[in-house]
Backbone bond lengths (Angstrom), bond angles and torsions (degrees), N, CA, C in turn:
res aa  C-N    CA-C-N  psi(-1)  N-CA   C-N-CA  omega(-1)  CA-C   N-CA-C  phi
1 M - - - 1.457 - - 1.527 109.19 -
2 E 1.327 116.75 123.43 1.445 122.24 176.91 1.531 108.83 -128.99
3 T 1.318 116.37 130.40 1.459 121.16 179.41 1.522 109.46 -132.61
4 L 1.319 116.86 130.43 1.462 122.63 178.60 1.516 108.59 -131.66
5 T 1.325 116.43 127.11 1.453 121.23 173.58 1.517 108.93 -116.61
6 S 1.327 116.00 151.68 1.463 118.92 175.76 1.516 109.60 -155.83
7 I 1.312 115.48 147.43 1.460 121.40 169.54 1.515 107.55 -132.28
8 S 1.322 115.91 142.69 1.461 119.32 -177.42 1.522 110.18 -139.35
9 L 1.307 114.24 149.51 1.452 122.36 179.75 1.515 106.26 -138.02
10 A 1.351 116.57 113.14 1.463 121.03 -174.28 1.523 109.03 53.17
11 A 1.321 118.68 -121.09 1.463 120.75 -175.28 1.522 113.24 -88.62
12 G 1.331 118.00 -6.21 1.462 120.22 -177.46 1.517 111.40 -92.41
13 T 1.328 116.77 138.27 1.453 121.16 -179.31 1.523 110.13 -140.43
14 L 1.332 115.87 134.97 1.445 122.33 171.39 1.522 107.95 -113.23
15 R 1.329 117.25 121.56 1.459 122.44 177.86 1.521 108.37 -116.25
16 N 1.306 115.88 141.05 1.439 120.09 -174.31 1.516 110.34 -143.19
17 E 1.334 116.97 126.13 1.454 120.68 170.14 1.523 107.64 -85.26
18 V 1.327 116.20 124.61 1.451 121.28 -170.76 1.527 109.92 -112.70
19 V 1.327 116.74 136.72 1.458 121.97 175.47 1.521 109.02 -67.05
20 D 1.333 115.56 141.29 1.459 121.45 178.48 1.528 109.91 -51.11
21 G 1.339 116.07 122.77 1.454 120.89 178.97 1.513 115.36 88.75
22 A 1.348 117.84 -2.53 1.462 120.36 -178.92 1.524 110.57 -93.62
23 P 1.340 119.08 130.00 1.471 121.14 179.71 1.523 111.92 -66.94
24 F 1.346 115.23 150.10 1.459 123.13 173.71 1.519 107.29 -119.77
25 D 1.331 117.37 124.39 1.465 122.19 -177.37 1.523 109.11 -139.02
26 E 1.329 116.33 110.52 1.455 120.44 179.63 1.523 110.12 -146.19
27 A 1.333 115.14 160.27 1.464 121.02 176.94 1.520 109.60 -151.55
28 F 1.334 115.99 144.12 1.465 123.43 172.62 1.528 107.93 -122.99
29 E 1.325 115.63 146.96 1.457 122.01 169.61 1.517 108.32 -137.20
30 S 1.336 117.11 147.87 1.461 119.49 -178.74 1.520 110.63 -153.89
31 T 1.315 115.25 146.63 1.464 121.73 169.61 1.519 108.17 -133.57
32 G 1.314 116.20 152.02 1.452 120.42 179.67 1.517 110.96 -157.47
33 V 1.311 116.22 158.97 1.459 122.54 179.53 1.519 108.76 -103.36
34 G 1.336 116.46 124.70 1.453 121.69 -178.78 1.515 112.47 -81.12
35 P 1.329 117.43 178.47 1.471 121.33 -178.73 1.521 112.75 -63.61
36 N 1.325 116.84 -21.06 1.465 119.35 178.82 1.520 112.32 -90.93
37 G 1.340 116.85 2.95 1.463 120.80 178.77 1.506 114.46 87.42
38 A 1.328 119.15 -5.41 1.464 121.95 -179.68 1.530 109.99 -84.19
39 V 1.317 115.47 149.76 1.458 122.05 -178.62 1.517 110.05 -88.37
40 S 1.334 116.71 133.55 1.454 123.09 173.30 1.524 108.48 -116.89
41 S 1.327 115.98 153.64 1.468 119.35 -178.63 1.521 109.98 -144.55
42 A 1.332 115.18 157.94 1.456 120.59 179.03 1.519 109.03 -158.26
43 S 1.330 116.21 157.11 1.460 120.96 176.22 1.524 109.23 -153.23
44 V 1.323 115.25 154.56 1.462 121.28 177.28 1.521 108.03 -149.15
45 S 1.320 116.53 139.27 1.460 121.01 175.19 1.519 108.93 -139.38
46 E 1.325 115.33 149.28 1.464 120.85 178.71 1.523 109.22 -141.75
47 S 1.319 116.45 131.16 1.455 122.88 174.13 1.521 106.74 -131.76
48 T 1.336 117.10 102.04 1.461 121.44 -175.17 1.527 110.23 -136.54
49 V 1.323 114.49 157.97 1.453 121.22 171.88 1.521 107.74 -148.02
50 F 1.332 116.46 139.33 1.457 121.05 175.40 1.524 107.87 -126.34
51 D 1.336 116.05 124.52 1.462 122.80 177.98 1.517 106.94 -123.73
52 S 1.327 117.69 115.30 1.465 121.15 -173.62 1.522 112.78 -65.14
53 R 1.329 117.95 -14.14 1.466 120.42 178.30 1.526 112.24 -84.09
54 V 1.320 116.80 -33.64 1.468 118.87 -168.38 1.522 115.16 -128.91
55 G 1.352 118.46 -16.90 1.455 118.83 177.54 1.515 113.73 130.38
56 S 1.321 115.97 -151.88 1.460 120.89 -173.90 1.524 110.27 -149.28
57 L 1.321 115.58 147.93 1.454 123.43 174.52 1.520 108.26 -130.70
58 G 1.327 116.64 144.76 1.451 118.03 179.02 1.516 114.14 -158.69
59 T 1.316 115.40 149.08 1.457 124.15 171.36 1.521 108.04 -140.50
60 S 1.323 116.84 133.02 1.460 121.15 176.88 1.512 109.64 -139.97
61 D 1.331 115.33 139.28 1.464 122.44 174.63 1.519 108.68 -122.72
62 T 1.333 116.83 129.77 1.453 121.90 174.83 1.529 108.45 -128.53
63 R 1.341 116.39 141.29 1.461 121.42 -178.26 1.518 108.94 -146.75
64 I 1.332 116.41 144.33 1.465 120.56 177.05 1.524 109.81 -149.96
65 D 1.327 115.18 145.01 1.469 121.70 179.38 1.524 106.45 -144.91
66 T 1.322 117.38 104.04 1.463 121.21 -176.07 1.523 110.70 -118.41
67 S 1.304 114.12 146.36 1.461 120.64 177.84 1.529 109.53 -86.72
68 A 1.318 116.49 174.87 1.464 120.95 177.08 1.531 110.23 -59.06
69 D 1.313 116.40 145.17 1.461 124.51 -179.15 1.526 113.41 72.87
70 V 1.341 117.21 10.62 1.464 121.50 178.07 1.521 108.90 -127.86
71 S 1.313 117.07 131.12 1.468 121.57 174.57 1.519 108.54 -120.37
72 G 1.313 116.50 158.97 1.464 119.06 -178.45 1.516 111.10 -166.63
73 R 1.323 115.40 175.75 1.460 120.99 178.92 1.527 109.61 -155.80
74 T 1.317 115.92 155.19 1.458 123.08 170.02 1.523 107.14 -133.21
75 L 1.336 116.67 149.07 1.459 119.30 -173.07 1.521 110.40 -155.30
76 A 1.329 116.28 136.03 1.463 122.88 172.97 1.527 107.93 -126.32
77 T 1.345 117.09 138.35 1.460 121.15 -173.52 1.529 110.96 -142.78
78 L 1.320 115.37 143.56 1.462 122.58 169.12 1.523 108.13 -133.68
79 V 1.335 116.96 128.54 1.465 123.00 177.85 1.520 108.19 -127.82
80 A 1.337 117.38 130.98 1.466 121.34 179.47 1.521 109.99 -140.38
81 N 1.328 116.77 134.87 1.463 123.31 170.01 1.520 107.47 -115.26
82 F 1.332 118.01 133.35 1.456 119.91 -174.47 1.525 110.53 -151.19
83 D 1.340 115.32 160.32 1.463 122.46 177.23 1.516 109.72 -103.80
84 L 1.331 115.95 135.13 1.455 122.35 176.51 1.527 108.27 -107.80
85 A 1.335 116.92 121.12 1.462 120.86 -173.10 1.523 113.04 -87.27
86 V 1.323 118.23 -28.50 1.471 121.13 -175.68 1.516 110.40 -130.31
87 R 1.313 116.04 154.04 1.461 121.62 176.90 1.530 108.98 -60.22
88 S 1.319 116.13 131.36 1.461 120.76 -175.51 1.518 110.55 -141.08
89 T 1.316 115.31 156.19 1.456 120.46 168.05 1.524 108.11 -97.52
90 F 1.316 115.87 159.02 1.457 119.64 175.30 1.522 108.83 -135.02
91 T 1.312 115.53 152.25 1.464 122.89 170.40 1.518 107.57 -130.60
92 V 1.321 116.46 140.65 1.453 120.72 176.79 1.525 108.42 -135.02
93 T 1.302 115.80 130.24 1.462 122.20 176.38 1.520 108.23 -130.82
94 G 1.317 116.64 153.51 1.448 118.10 179.70 1.509 113.17 -175.27
95 L 1.326 114.18 172.45 1.465 121.88 178.62 1.525 108.56 -144.93
96 F 1.331 115.50 125.91 1.460 122.96 174.60 1.514 107.38 -111.46
97 E 1.339 117.50 121.29 1.467 122.36 -176.05 1.524 109.49 -121.96
98 T 1.329 116.70 132.14 1.459 121.19 179.85 1.519 110.92 -126.41
99 Q 1.329 115.13 152.86 1.460 122.39 174.19 1.518 108.95 -143.83
100 G 1.334 117.04 151.08 1.447 121.65 173.01 1.517 113.80 88.54
101 S 1.345 115.09 -172.95 1.463 121.70 -173.86 1.529 113.57 -97.99
102 A 1.329 118.39 -8.54 1.461 120.73 179.61 1.530 109.79 -65.81
103 E 1.314 115.93 152.56 1.466 121.01 177.73 1.524 109.62 -77.52
104 A 1.334 116.52 124.02 1.461 121.62 -178.07 1.525 109.74 -113.76
105 L 1.332 115.41 148.04 1.456 119.87 176.96 1.522 109.13 -148.41
106 G 1.331 115.39 124.35 1.453 121.74 173.60 1.523 109.07 -119.94
107 V 1.326 117.16 132.88 1.464 121.80 -179.26 1.521 108.84 -129.95
108 L 1.331 115.93 133.60 1.460 122.49 174.19 1.519 107.13 -137.63
109 Q 1.345 116.13 125.32 1.468 119.80 -171.72 1.523 110.16 -144.57
110 L 1.328 115.74 136.31 1.458 123.39 170.59 1.520 106.88 -126.16
111 F 1.332 117.66 126.72 1.456 119.76 -173.80 1.522 110.54 -146.89
112 R 1.315 115.42 155.36 1.456 121.11 174.58 1.524 108.30 -86.47
113 I 1.334 116.97 129.49 1.457 120.47 -179.74 1.530 108.68 -59.11
114 G 1.342 116.65 123.34 1.445 121.64 -177.89 1.514 113.98 77.14
115 G 1.343 116.68 9.06 1.465 120.53 -177.97 1.515 112.09 -134.00
116 D 1.324 116.14 -148.87 1.457 122.19 -173.19 1.527 111.94 -93.50
117 D 1.335 114.57 164.74 1.456 121.59 171.82 1.526 109.87 -73.75
118 L 1.328 116.40 138.39 1.452 120.19 167.39 1.523 109.86 -84.45
119 F 1.325 115.55 -35.03 1.461 120.65 167.11 1.514 107.99 -157.12
120 L 1.328 115.42 152.70 1.457 123.22 175.83 1.517 108.00 -147.48
121 F 1.335 115.86 110.12 1.458 121.87 175.21 1.524 107.86 -107.35
122 S 1.332 117.17 120.76 1.453 123.29 175.84 1.530 106.11 -121.63
123 L 1.318 116.47 106.01 1.464 121.64 -165.07 1.523 111.00 -117.79
124 E 1.322 115.79 138.66 1.463 121.36 177.60 1.522 112.19 -121.76
125 D 1.316 117.60 -16.30 1.463 122.69 179.73 1.530 109.17 -129.02
126 T 1.322 115.66 167.96 1.458 120.50 -179.17 1.530 110.91 -55.99
127 T 1.334 115.70 123.49 1.461 121.95 -174.84 1.526 109.70 -149.08
128 A 1.333 116.11 137.05 1.463 122.02 170.01 1.524 108.10 -108.55
129 F 1.334 116.94 146.30 1.458 119.11 -179.21 1.524 110.65 -143.35
130 D 1.344 114.50 156.44 1.462 123.22 -178.28 1.522 106.33 -154.46
131 F 1.336 117.51 117.93 1.462 120.38 -172.97 1.526 109.02 -146.82
132 A 1.337 116.32 152.21 1.460 121.02 179.62 1.520 109.23 -143.26
133 G 1.339 116.59 156.98 1.452 121.00 179.21 1.511 111.25 -170.40
134 V 1.330 115.99 -168.95 1.463 123.17 -176.37 1.526 109.55 -122.55
135 M 1.331 115.92 140.42 1.461 122.45 177.49 1.525 108.78 -118.48
136 E 1.324 115.78 125.23 1.456 120.57 173.50 1.533 109.19 -84.90
137 P 1.332 118.62 157.31 1.466 119.88 177.80 1.531 111.25 -54.81
138 G 1.313 116.80 142.17 1.461 120.47 179.99 1.511 111.86 158.29
139 N 1.328 116.07 -166.73 1.458 123.54 -177.92 1.526 108.89 -102.89
140 Y 1.330 116.71 128.31 1.459 121.60 -173.83 1.527 111.35 -127.63
141 G 1.317 114.10 160.88 1.450 121.80 174.05 1.515 110.24 -126.61
142 F 1.339 115.69 146.45 1.465 122.51 177.87 1.520 107.78 -130.32
143 F 1.338 116.20 137.37 1.462 121.16 -176.21 1.522 109.47 -138.86
144 F 1.343 115.93 132.03 1.469 122.98 178.33 1.519 108.02 -133.43
145 R 1.341 116.44 135.49 1.463 120.44 177.70 1.524 109.70 -147.84
146 N 1.327 114.84 141.04 1.464 121.42 175.32 1.522 108.01 -140.31
147 G 1.333 117.44 128.09 1.451 118.63 -178.82 1.513 113.28 -160.44
148 V 1.327 115.28 160.23 1.468 122.79 171.97 1.525 107.82 -135.29
149 A 1.335 115.80 150.41 1.465 121.12 -179.10 1.517 109.63 -145.29
150 T 1.336 116.00 152.65 1.459 121.37 178.29 1.522 109.83 -127.92
151 D 1.339 114.92 154.45 1.460 119.64 170.43 1.531 107.71 -92.12
152 D 1.321 118.30 -161.02 1.475 119.99 -176.11 1.530 113.27 -99.63
153 S 1.344 115.46 22.27 1.471 118.41 -178.36 1.526 112.77 -92.81
154 G 1.338 117.14 -3.02 1.455 120.77 -177.96 1.510 110.85 89.87
155 Q 1.309 117.56 85.45 1.459 122.82 -176.38 1.523 110.61 -131.02
156 S 1.329 114.45 162.94 1.460 120.03 173.93 1.529 108.21 -147.90
157 G 1.317 115.84 156.42 1.456 119.12 178.63 1.513 111.16 175.94
158 S 1.329 115.24 172.76 1.454 120.81 -179.43 1.520 109.47 -150.49
159 A 1.324 114.87 159.19 1.463 120.91 176.06 1.516 108.67 -144.18
160 R 1.320 116.33 134.84 1.468 122.59 172.66 1.521 107.86 -119.56
161 F 1.333 116.40 132.09 1.462 121.75 -178.88 1.529 107.71 -128.30
162 Q 1.347 115.37 121.16 1.456 121.61 177.17 1.533 108.54 -125.15
163 Y 1.322 116.73 137.68 1.460 118.82 -179.93 1.529 110.19 -149.28
164 A 1.330 116.00 160.47 1.465 123.25 172.93 1.524 107.60 -141.65
165 L 1.328 116.41 122.75 1.462 123.20 177.53 1.522 107.47 -118.42
166 R 1.347 116.15 126.35 1.464 120.20 -177.07 1.522 111.14 -127.81
167 F 1.329 115.35 135.17 1.462 122.18 175.82 1.535 109.22 -103.97
168 T 1.333 116.23 140.46 1.459 121.73 177.46 1.517 108.83 -137.39
169 E 1.333 117.07 127.73 1.458 120.68 -179.56 1.520 110.86 -62.39
170 D 1.330 115.92 136.70 1.466 122.23 -177.90 1.528 108.42 -110.24
171 L 1.334 116.76 112.37 1.460 121.71 -179.45 1.526 109.76 -111.82
172 G 1.340 116.30 104.33 1.459 120.60 176.86 1.508 113.81 59.36
173 G 1.337 115.35 37.51 1.458 118.70 178.84 1.515 113.56 87.26
174 H 1.339 117.44 -5.32 1.465 121.22 178.27 1.515 108.51 -110.36
175 T 1.297 116.39 129.82 1.458 120.05 -179.04 1.514 109.96 -88.01
176 V 1.313 115.28 134.38 1.453 122.07 179.02 1.516 108.20 -122.35
177 P 1.336 118.69 118.57 1.463 119.41 -178.95 1.521 111.25 -57.83
178 E 1.328 115.58 134.32 1.450 120.75 176.30 1.527 109.46 -67.89
179 P 1.356 118.23 143.55 1.460 119.12 174.23 1.521 111.92 -55.00
180 G 1.321 115.59 -30.26 1.457 119.52 -179.31 1.513 114.21 -68.28
181 S 1.351 117.86 -9.64 1.463 118.97 179.71 1.518 110.74 -62.71
182 L 1.341 116.82 -28.42 1.454 119.38 174.38 1.524 110.25 -66.39
183 A 1.335 115.02 -35.40 1.464 118.82 176.89 1.515 110.69 -64.66
184 L 1.334 117.42 -39.16 1.458 120.14 178.47 1.516 110.85 -64.49
185 A 1.338 116.41 -39.00 1.465 119.32 177.23 1.521 110.30 -62.44
186 G 1.348 115.90 -40.82 1.454 119.26 177.21 1.512 112.23 -64.91
187 L 1.326 117.57 -38.25 1.452 121.57 177.38 1.516 110.76 -64.65
188 A 1.332 116.11 -35.37 1.464 119.64 178.27 1.526 110.24 -61.00
189 L 1.320 116.55 -43.57 1.463 119.78 178.32 1.520 111.19 -64.38
190 A 1.345 115.62 -38.21 1.460 119.38 178.26 1.516 111.38 -64.40
191 L 1.338 116.73 -39.01 1.464 120.13 179.82 1.524 111.32 -67.49
192 I 1.331 116.50 -37.91 1.470 119.47 178.32 1.528 109.84 -60.95
193 A 1.343 115.54 -45.42 1.463 119.33 179.41 1.529 110.70 -64.48
194 A 1.323 116.39 -42.13 1.466 119.70 -179.51 1.511 111.60 -65.55
195 A 1.345 116.53 -36.62 1.463 120.34 -179.48 1.524 110.59 -60.20
196 R 1.315 115.55 -37.98 1.468 119.24 178.98 1.526 110.46 -65.46
197 R 1.340 116.30 -34.88 1.455 119.15 -178.98 1.517 112.40 -72.60
198 F 1.352 116.06 -46.93 1.465 116.33 -171.20 1.511 114.13 -78.40
199 R 1.336 118.72 -8.10 1.463 119.90 174.39 1.526 110.30 -57.97
200 C 1.342 116.01 -31.00 1.466 119.84 -175.48 1.528 112.42 -101.63
201 S 1.322 117.82 0.41 1.462 119.68 -176.81 1.506 111.01 -87.80
202 A 1.337 115.32 163.41 1.469 120.47 178.15 1.516 108.70 -150.33
203 A 1.307 115.45 161.46 1.469 120.54 178.16 1.518 109.34 -128.73
204 P 1.329 118.74 80.06 1.472 120.54 -176.58 1.525 110.46 -60.57
205 G 1.321 113.90 145.17 1.446 119.93 175.07 1.514 114.11 89.47
206 H 1.329 118.49 -15.15 1.439 121.23 179.97 1.527 112.61 -83.82
207 A 1.312 116.59 -23.39 1.461 117.53 -171.52 1.506 111.18 -149.37
208 R 1.311 113.57 153.56 1.467 119.81 176.26 1.515 107.38 -155.31
209 V 1.320 115.85 127.78 1.463 120.35 176.55 1.512 108.86 -69.59
210 R 1.318 115.44 131.68 1.454 117.70 179.42 1.510 110.60 -149.80
C-alpha cells in the first residue's frame, strides 16, 4: 500500500506520504504583487483519507484571482496504490463545483494496475456523479485531483471537489458491509472537523502567485 498526497500553489508544493487510513489535512494561502502593481491571490486546501479496507473520502477547495499579466495555478492531489484481497463492490458519489472564468479541472479515477479503468471522471464544469461496480482481487490505483489555473489575461475562479468511495466485500453475489465501514464513518466525522480548522490555516513561504 502506497499513498501520496500533495497540494501546490504556484511554485510551492507540499508532498506527503500518508499511512493507510490516516487523514491528510493541509492548506496554503498566498498573495503577491504582479508587474502591473495589482495584487493577486490564491488558496488551496485538501482534506482526504484513503483506507484500503473501506475506501476513501475527500474534500478540496481551490481558488485563484489574478490580475492582468499574472498567471497562476492551485492543485490538490491524492494518489494511492493498494492490493485488494477479496472480490468487492464499490460505490462512488461526488460533486464538482466551479465558479468564475479560471480553468478548472477535477479528476477521480479507480483503475487496475496494468489493466482498465473502473471509473474515470475528468470534469471541467459543475457535475454530480454516482456510480457503482465490482472489483476482483488484485492490485489497484486510485487518483484524485482538484485544481484551477489562470492565464495572464486577468482571471479568477474556484473549484470545490467532494467525493466518497466505499468498498464492500461481495460474498456469492451478496454484499456484506466490512467492519471497517464504521471506521470510514468515523474518518468522515474527523474530516469534517478538520475541514473547519484548515479553512483558516496558511503555510507562509511555501507558495507565491507569479
